C-alpha positions as CSV (number, residue, x, y, z in Angstrom):
1,M,93.3,104.7,102.4
2,G,93.7,104.9,98.6
3,P,92.6,101.3,98.1
4,G,89.9,101.7,100.7
5,F,88.4,104.7,98.9
6,G,88.9,102.9,95.5
7,V,90.8,105.9,94.0
8,I,94.0,104.0,93.2
9,M,92.2,101.2,91.5
10,A,89.9,103.5,89.6
11,L,92.8,105.5,88.2
12,A,94.9,102.4,87.6
13,S,92.1,101.0,85.4
14,Y,93.0,103.5,82.7
15,N,96.6,102.2,82.4
16,Q,97.8,100.0,79.6
17,F,97.8,96.3,80.3
18,N,101.6,96.0,80.4
19,N,102.1,99.2,82.5
20,N,104.8,98.7,85.1
21,C,102.5,98.6,88.2
22,Y,105.4,97.2,90.3
23,R,107.3,100.5,89.8
24,D,104.2,102.6,90.3
25,A,103.5,100.9,93.6
26,I,107.0,101.4,94.9
27,V,107.1,105.1,93.7
28,T,103.7,105.8,95.2
29,S,104.5,104.3,98.5
30,L,107.9,106.1,98.8
31,V,106.4,109.5,97.8
32,N,103.5,109.0,100.3
33,C,105.9,108.1,103.2
34,L,108.4,110.9,102.3
35,T,105.6,113.4,102.1
36,S,104.2,112.4,105.5
37,F,107.8,112.6,106.9
38,L,108.2,116.1,105.6
39,S,104.8,117.1,106.7
40,G,105.6,116.0,110.2
41,F,108.6,118.5,110.3
42,V,106.4,121.3,109.0
43,I,103.5,120.6,111.3
44,F,105.4,120.3,114.5
45,T,107.7,123.2,113.7
46,V,104.6,125.4,113.4
47,L,103.1,123.9,116.6
48,G,106.3,124.4,118.5
49,Y,106.5,128.0,117.3
50,M,102.9,128.7,118.5
51,A,103.6,126.9,121.8
52,E,106.7,129.2,122.3
53,M,104.6,132.3,121.5
54,R,101.8,131.3,123.9
55,N,104.2,129.9,126.5
56,V,102.2,126.7,126.7
57,E,102.9,123.0,125.9
58,V,102.6,121.7,122.3
59,E,99.7,119.4,123.2
60,D,97.8,122.5,124.4
61,V,98.2,124.2,121.1
62,A,96.9,121.1,119.2
63,K,94.1,120.2,121.6
64,D,91.4,121.0,119.0
65,K,92.4,118.9,116.0
66,G,90.9,119.1,112.5
67,S,89.4,122.3,111.2
68,G,90.3,124.3,114.2
69,L,94.0,123.4,113.8
70,L,93.8,124.1,110.0
71,F,91.8,127.4,110.0
72,I,92.6,128.9,113.4
73,T,96.0,127.8,114.7
74,Y,97.9,127.7,111.5
75,P,96.7,131.1,110.2
76,E,97.5,132.6,113.5
77,A,101.1,131.2,113.3
78,I,101.5,132.4,109.7
79,A,100.2,135.9,110.6
80,N,103.1,136.3,113.1
81,M,105.8,135.2,110.6
82,D,108.0,137.5,108.5
83,G,106.5,137.9,105.1
84,S,103.2,136.6,106.3
85,P,101.1,137.6,103.2
86,F,103.4,135.4,101.0
87,W,103.1,132.4,103.3
88,A,99.4,132.9,103.8
89,I,98.9,132.8,100.0
90,L,101.0,129.6,99.7
91,F,99.2,128.0,102.6
92,F,95.6,128.6,101.4
93,L,96.6,127.7,97.8
94,M,97.9,124.4,99.2
95,V,94.6,123.9,101.1
96,I,92.5,124.6,98.0
97,T,94.5,122.4,95.7
98,L,94.6,119.6,98.3
99,G,90.8,119.7,98.7
100,L,90.3,119.8,94.9
101,D,92.7,116.9,94.4
102,S,90.9,114.8,97.0
103,T,87.5,115.6,95.6
104,Y,88.4,114.7,92.1
105,G,90.0,111.4,93.1
106,G,87.0,110.4,95.3
107,L,84.5,111.3,92.6
108,E,86.4,109.5,89.9
109,S,86.4,106.3,92.0
110,I,82.6,106.4,92.1
111,I,82.2,107.5,88.4
112,T,84.5,104.8,87.1
113,A,83.0,102.0,89.2
114,V,79.4,102.8,88.3
115,I,80.0,103.4,84.6
116,D,82.1,100.2,84.2
117,E,79.4,98.2,86.1
118,Y,76.5,99.7,84.0
119,P,78.0,100.9,80.7
120,H,74.7,100.4,78.9
121,L,73.0,103.0,81.1
122,F,75.7,105.6,81.8
123,A,78.5,105.2,79.2
124,K,76.8,107.6,76.8
125,R,75.4,109.8,79.6
126,R,78.6,110.3,81.5
127,E,78.2,114.1,81.8
128,L,74.7,113.8,83.2
129,F,75.7,111.2,85.6
130,V,78.6,113.3,86.9
131,L,76.3,116.3,87.2
132,G,73.8,114.3,89.2
133,L,76.6,112.9,91.5
134,I,78.0,116.4,92.1
135,I,74.5,117.7,92.9
136,V,74.0,114.9,95.4
137,C,77.4,115.6,97.0
138,F,76.6,119.3,97.2
139,L,73.2,118.7,98.9
140,G,74.8,116.3,101.3
141,S,77.5,118.7,102.3
142,L,75.2,121.6,103.1
143,S,75.0,120.6,106.7
144,T,78.7,121.3,107.1
145,L,78.0,125.0,106.3
146,T,75.7,125.5,109.3
147,N,76.7,126.9,112.7
148,G,77.4,123.3,113.8
149,G,79.1,122.3,110.6
150,A,82.5,121.8,112.3
151,Y,80.9,119.2,114.5
152,V,79.4,117.4,111.5
153,V,82.8,117.3,109.8
154,K,84.4,116.0,113.0
155,L,81.7,113.2,113.3
156,M,82.1,112.1,109.7
157,E,85.9,112.4,109.9
158,D,86.2,110.1,112.9
159,F,83.6,107.5,111.8
160,G,83.5,107.8,108.0
161,S,87.2,107.5,107.2
162,G,88.7,105.4,109.9
163,S,88.3,101.8,110.9
164,C,85.6,101.1,108.2
165,L,88.0,101.9,105.4
166,I,90.8,99.8,107.0
167,A,88.3,96.9,107.3
168,V,87.5,97.3,103.6
169,V,91.2,97.1,102.7
170,L,91.5,94.1,105.0
171,L,88.7,92.3,103.1
172,E,90.3,93.3,99.8
173,S,93.7,91.8,100.8
174,I,92.1,88.6,102.0
175,A,90.0,88.3,98.8
176,V,93.1,88.7,96.6
177,S,95.7,86.8,98.5
178,W,93.6,84.0,100.0
179,F,90.6,83.4,97.8
180,Y,91.8,84.6,94.4
181,G,95.1,83.1,95.3
182,V,98.5,84.7,95.6
183,Q,100.0,82.4,93.0
184,Q,97.3,83.4,90.5
185,F,97.8,87.0,91.4
186,C,101.6,86.7,90.8
187,D,100.9,84.9,87.5
188,D,98.8,87.8,86.4
189,I,101.6,90.2,87.3
190,K,104.0,88.1,85.3
191,T,101.7,88.2,82.3
192,M,101.7,91.9,82.5
193,L,105.3,92.7,83.4
194,G,107.3,89.6,82.3
195,F,108.4,88.8,85.9
196,S,106.8,87.5,89.1
197,P,107.0,89.2,92.5
198,G,109.5,87.8,95.0
199,L,108.9,85.8,98.2
200,Y,108.9,89.0,100.3
201,W,105.8,90.4,98.6
202,R,104.0,87.1,98.7
203,I,104.5,86.8,102.5
204,C,103.4,90.4,103.0
205,W,100.2,89.8,100.9
206,V,99.3,86.5,102.5
207,G,100.2,87.1,106.2
208,I,101.8,90.4,107.3
209,S,99.4,92.9,105.7
210,P,96.2,91.2,106.7
211,A,97.5,90.7,110.3
212,F,98.4,94.4,110.6
213,L,95.1,95.5,109.1
214,A,93.1,93.2,111.4
215,F,95.0,94.5,114.4
216,I,94.4,98.2,113.4
217,T,90.7,97.5,112.7
218,V,90.0,95.6,116.0
219,S,92.0,98.1,118.1
220,S,90.3,101.1,116.6
221,I,86.9,99.5,117.3
222,V,87.7,98.4,120.8
223,Y,89.4,101.6,121.9
224,Q,87.1,104.5,120.8
225,P,88.1,107.7,122.6
226,P,85.4,110.2,123.7
227,L,84.3,112.4,120.8
228,S,84.7,116.1,121.6
229,L,85.4,119.3,119.8
230,F,86.1,122.8,121.1
231,G,85.2,121.6,124.6
232,Y,81.9,120.1,123.6
233,D,81.2,116.4,124.3
234,Y,79.1,114.7,121.7
235,P,75.8,113.1,123.0
236,D,75.3,109.4,122.8
237,W,72.9,109.6,119.9
238,T,75.5,111.2,117.7
239,L,77.8,108.3,118.4
240,T,75.1,105.9,117.2
241,A,74.8,108.0,114.1
242,G,78.5,107.9,113.6
243,Y,78.6,104.1,113.8
244,L,75.8,104.0,111.2
245,I,77.8,106.3,109.0
246,G,80.9,104.0,109.3
247,A,78.8,100.9,108.7
248,S,77.2,102.4,105.6
249,S,80.4,102.1,103.7
250,F,81.3,98.7,104.9
251,M,78.1,96.7,105.2
252,W,77.6,96.4,101.4
253,I,80.4,93.9,101.2
254,P,78.8,91.2,103.5
255,I,75.4,92.1,102.0
256,Y,76.6,91.4,98.5
257,M,78.3,88.2,99.7
258,V,75.0,86.9,101.1
259,Y,73.2,88.0,98.0
260,K,75.6,86.2,95.7
261,L,75.5,83.1,97.8
262,V,71.7,83.0,97.9
263,W,71.1,83.7,94.2
264,T,73.8,81.4,92.9
265,P,72.1,78.1,91.7
266,G,73.2,74.7,93.2
267,S,73.7,73.2,96.6
268,L,75.4,75.2,99.4
269,K,78.7,73.5,98.7
270,Q,78.4,74.2,95.0
271,R,77.4,77.8,95.6
272,L,80.4,78.3,97.9
273,A,82.7,76.8,95.4
274,I,81.4,79.1,92.6
275,C,81.4,82.3,94.8
276,L,85.0,81.7,95.9
277,R,86.3,81.1,92.4
278,P,87.6,83.9,90.2
279,E,84.9,84.8,87.6
280,K,87.2,85.8,84.7
281,P,90.9,84.7,84.5
282,I,93.1,87.0,82.4
283,K,96.0,84.6,82.3
284,D,96.0,84.2,78.5
285,E,94.6,87.6,77.6
286,K,96.6,90.7,76.7
287,P,94.2,93.5,76.0
288,D,95.5,97.0,75.4
289,S,94.1,98.2,78.7
290,L,92.5,96.9,81.8
291,C,88.9,97.8,82.5
292,M,86.8,97.2,85.6
293,N,83.8,95.8,83.8
294,A,82.0,93.2,85.8
295,T,81.5,89.8,84.2
296,P,78.2,88.0,84.3
């Protein structure tokens, strides 16, 4: 999800040119997997505890996922533990810091992308741009504070951060490994680090990762379970709105592809060749830091 949201790339753009991105990628992946592994123990321990208390099955405890599980089931479990005030403080501090961390990362991906793309407009007005972005996000989130806010969150959670983000990552992996070229990509890494990635990574980038991402994207689109929350089944028009929400974050990639192809001068064959060629090679350049500025 990190590459799909753009958070990892936005934060990585502030690194030095010769920063060990190979080490960072390994450490980040390991920490992510180990955190998920540990979270699984914590989550199902609490769910098992609640199932034992209620004398029901675990799936009955977790039948309402999302905000209901976070703000109803877990607080109820914590309230029945020894030293419940202490655990409650830790739990809600974790929720607050997790929300702030996710918000800061998501906002930074937008801020970095826009300012690097239009530095002449926003570089000297960063504070005003950030203020305007936060106001827009605040106004957009007001609907989640209404009586039906939980249903809005569920709709956006299922359609706004699922298969559409996986599809974005799929296109990113294809663009880098197939069109930019895995050899050129490895040469760039060698320029930065002094060594080239091994055969295993090249096979993953070219074949394994795109295949898995394509399978996840197609399967999530083909098999869409009924959308319901707290026993309420969403009407058909909300599903249409959900698909539009998901498409809104994905459709700009093919739209820009068509725009670039149409406005590039030359014949169709020449335009395809230009659009599929990297715009700015960095093979012989060693700047102090990488930036995400677009090249004309």
